[in-house]
N, C-alpha and C positions, 0 to 999 in steps of 0.2 A: 611107597604105597602103605606099608605097615605103620609107618609113623603118622601118616594122615589118619588112618583108621583109629590109632590109639589116641590121637589128639581129639578126634570127634567123640570117642567114647568118654574121655575125661570131660569134655564140654557137656556131654549128655548127663553125666553123673552130677556135675555142678548144677545144671538146670533142673534135673530131676530131683535133687535134694530140696530145692525150693518148692517144687510141686508137691513133694512128699510132706513138707511142713504144713502147707495149706490144706492138703488132703486130710491130714490128721484131724484138723478142726471139723471138717465135714463128717468124717467117719465117727468121731466121738459123739457129736451131737445126734447123729442118726442112730447110733447104737443105744442111746438112752431114751430119746423122745420120739424116734422115728420121724425126724424132720430133716428135710434137705434145706439147709440154711443158705439160700442164694445171696444173702447179704454178706456172706463171709468174705468174698473177694473185695468188697468195698471197705471192710475193716482193714484189709491189707493196705488199701489206699490211704486210709486215715493214719495208719502206722508209718507209712512212707512220708507223708506230709509232716507228721510230727517230728520225725527224725530230720527232715529237711530244715525245718525252722530251728531246731536245736543246733544242728551243725553249722547253719548260717550264723548263729549267735555266738557259739563257743569256738567253732573251728574244727577242722578234721584233725583230731589228735586222739590218743588213747582215752583221755578223759572225756573228750567230746563224743567219741563212739559209745563209751559206757553210758553217758548221760542220754544219748540219743536212743539207745536200746531200752534203757530204763523208763524214760518218759513215754516212748511209744508203747511199750508193753503195759505199763500202768494205765494209760489212757484207753487203750484198746480193751483191756480187761474190764474197766468200768463201763465202756460202751457196750461190750458184749453182755454184761450183767443187766444193764439198763434195757437193752433190746429184748432180752429174754423175759424180764419182769413185766414190761408194759406192752409188748407186741405178741409174744408167743405164749406166755403163761395163761392169759385169759382164754386162749383158744385150745388149751391142751386136751380138753374133752370134746372139742368140735371135730367135724370131719377133716381129714388130712388136707383136702383141697383148700380149705379156708386158711390153714397155716402156710401152705405153699404160696397162695396168692399174697398173703401178708409178708412173707419173706421177700418176694419180688418187689412189693411196695416199699419195704424198708430199704432195699437196695437202691431203688430210684430216689428215695428221699435222701439218702446219704450222698449220692452222686450230685444231685441238684443243690443240696445244701452246700457242698464243696464248691460248686460253680458260682454261687451267689455271694459267698463270703468275700469280703473286700480284700482280705490278706491272702486269699488263695486264687480266686478267679478261674476262668475257663482255659486260660492259655497254658501250654506246656512250660515246665520249668526245668532247667538243668540241675540234676542232683549232684552234690559235691562228690568228687572222685577221690578215692583213696590214693591212687598213684597210677600213672600211665606206663610205668615200667613193666617189663615182662620177664618171666623166668625162662631162660634158654636151656632146654634139655635135649641135647643131640640135634636131631633133625626137625624138632618141633618146639614150640614155645607156648607158655601159658601166661595169662594175666595173673597178677598177684591176687586178684579178688576171687579167683576160682578155688584155690586151696582154702581160703578163708570161708567161702560159702560152704564147702564140703565139711570142714571141721566144725564150724558153728552149727550147721544143720545136724551133724552126727551127734554132737553134744546135747543139743536140745531133744533129739529123738531118744537118746539114751536116758535123759532125765525124765522124759514123759513115761518111758517104759518102767522106770523105777517107781514113779508116782503111782501109776496104775496098778502095778503088780506087787508093790512092797510097802505101801502105806495104808493107814486106816481110811483115809479119804478115797484112795484108789479102790479099796475093797468095797466101800459104799457105792462108788460109781459102777462097779461090776454087778453089785446086787441090784441096783436100780435098773440097770440095763436088762438084767435077766427077768425081773418081775417087779414092777414099780409098786403095786399094791402090797405084795408080800413084804417088800423091803420096808414100806411104811408101817406095816403091822409089827415088824421086828424092831421098831424104834429108830430106823434110819431117817434122818431129815431129808426128805426127797427134794423139796424146793431148793434148799441150800446146796445139795449135791448137784442138781441140774445147773444152778447158777455157777457153781465152781467149774463145771464142765464147759459152759459157755466162756467163762473167763479164761480157762486154760487154752481152749481152742483159739480164742482171740489173741492171746499172748503169742502163740505160734504163728498166727496170721501176721501180727505186727513184725515179728522177726523175719518172716518170709518176705514181707513188703520191703523191709530195709535191704535185705540181701538182693532182692529182685531189682531194686532201684540202683544199687551199686553195680550190678551186672549189666543193666540197661539204663544208663543214667539220664533218664528223662521221666518226669512224673506229671500226670494229668488227673483230673477228677474221675476219669473213666478207666484209669490204668488197671483197675482190679478185675475188669470184666473177663478178659481173655485168660489171664492166669487162674482166675477163680473157676472158669468153666473147665480148663484143662486139669485143674486139681480135682474137680468133681469127676472128670473122666478117669483120672488116676485112682480115685477112691472106689469107683464102680469096677474098674478093671481089676484092682487087687482084691475086691470084696468089701462092699460098703458095710461098715460096722466092725471091720477087722483092722486093728492098728498095724500089725505086720503087713497086711495086705495093702494099706495105704502107702507104706514105705516102699514096698515092692512095685506097686503101680506107678508111683511118682518117678522112681529111677528108670523103670522100663519106658515110660512115656518120654522122659527127657532124652534117653539114648536114641529111641526111635525117631524123635524129632530132629536131633542134631545129625544123625546119619542120613536122614532124608535131605536136610539142607546141604550136607557135604557131598553126597553122591548123586542126588537126583536134581532137586531144585528147591529153593526156599519157598517158592509159591505153593508147593504141595505139603509143606510141613504141618500146617493146621489140618489139612484134609486127612493126612495120615493119622493124626492124633484122634480125630473123631471117628475115623474108620475103625480104629482099634476098639472104640466103645461099641460100635455096631457089631463087630465080629464077636467080641466077648459076650454080648447080650444074646447073640444067636447060638453060640457054642456052649457057654456056661453062664447063664444069667446071674448066678450068685457071685460071680467073680472068681479069680484064681484061688484065693484063700477063704472065700466066703462060704457060709454054711447054708445048705438048702433048708428052707423053713416051709412047712406045710401049714396052710391056713384053712380053718373051717369056714365054709360058706353057708 
């Protein structure tokens, strides 16, 4: 019984690490421009497809994996900057509802663009597998991809934490998130800082998309919808705008989902995930690590 519980917890940490990577993109963008970027999950899809074509061309090898991550991250960073520049920046001073509708429109555009492209198409594709072997640890076993997912996710989150807290660009990001107008008056390039934030979030989404495709080796043009929504739940659960909160929310959501699958039923896993969102909004609307902000009406 204990070994089954431990295996489900490790499965949850692996899945939650992916949710955390995606949630970080949501929370960074919201922290700076107060925008829920619902196209973020579809950037994950673009990253997974980019890695798929690279691995099909080069093969699954250390070099192939490095090229796949590099190509996906670069392409998604450029895509994130482009979306911010042409879809969100013109609406920065408009009501938030306009930006929200635009984000949903961008999401649908990316999905349908992937559907009609001749080299992608609407049909599911099997993602190249690293290995089918498993690690035997006493009474339970793990797939080789799970430690890889956890380690890569941890390294990326540590790198993000260093960038935000210990670099000049990170200091600019924190200043813009605190007060955009004051940061501009102090000489901080607001537009380039926001673009950098979108690029950084898109890089994490690309990495999350590749890891998600390795863990669930099938990709489709709509594969980013559910992970994107669950990452949004994780960001709100941990406290939207809080980077540690996004990490905590992702891990918590992943563990709750796998424990539900292991002990109750896989049919209730999604319901439990979204129930957590409802509960946290009722009990603590700002999230676990979020700060209560008062707005003047």
